[in-house]
C-alpha positions, 0 to 999 in steps of 0.5 A: 499500500502507498501508505506503508512507509508512513505507518511504518514511520509513525507506529511508535510516535509519542502522540497516543492520537497519532498512534491510534490513527496509524492502528485504525488506518491498518485495521482499514487496510485489513478489509482490503489486504489481510496478508499486508496487515498481518506482515506489517503487524508481524514486523512491528512486533519483531521490534517493539516498544512499550506501545506496540502491542496495543498498536497491533491489538487495535490494528487487528481487531477486525481480523480477530473478530473475524476469527483470523487464525493468523491474527489470533496466533500473532496475538497469543491465541492459538487454536483452543483444544480441551475446553469444555463449553457450557452455554451460552444460557439465557435465563429467558427465551425472549427479550424486548426491544429497548430491553437487555438479553442476559446470558452466562457461560462457563468455560473449563480447561481440560487440558495440560496447559494454560489456555489463552482465549480471546473470547467473543460472542455473535449476535445472529440478528434478524434481517428484513428478509427473515435471514440471520446476519452475524455481528461479533462483540468482544466479551474478554480475554482470559487465560485459564489453568489447566483444571480450572474454569471461568463463569462469564455473564454479560447483558446484550442491549438490544436498544433502538440505534441509527445504524442498525434497524431491529426486526422481532422474530428469532434471533441467536447468540453464540460464542466465538473463542479463538475464532472457533464458533461454539455453543448456540442459543435462539431467542426471540426479540419482541415489540416493547410492551 
């Protein structure tokens, strides 16, 4: 990309604003050229300073949400194995527009080594056509010791926003751990009372 020399010159800039702009630009490039984005991020991590890891994490956020294996590996999240995932569980089978959908999940590491995990969740939104379209949301990152488990809870808001039309009907929620989709629960989005 024509902007590569500028990004390389500025990713270590003393200004947080400039570094964040560099990360945002590299993130935008990831949509067009994931290979170039990965090569740039890997090169920067080969000679890091105190801010490089944060810049790279921010730059790779779209690839992480897409479950890109190389991006996950570069950030220290190899394919997850030996996990027991219980959930997501929903206390109610429906949620009204304007309300929040609570859910919880338990993740146990049954392996012999610590498991570094990038844990996201996916809401499959109903579109006007009736088809479902996924949108990934960040949940947390965690390293689970062998034999240990984590219990996670969240409440996803279904408030009206100008960037997304909410259609009543069946939706779904799913987990995404180190890029792999696991567990799925369906729920109904209903009109407010």
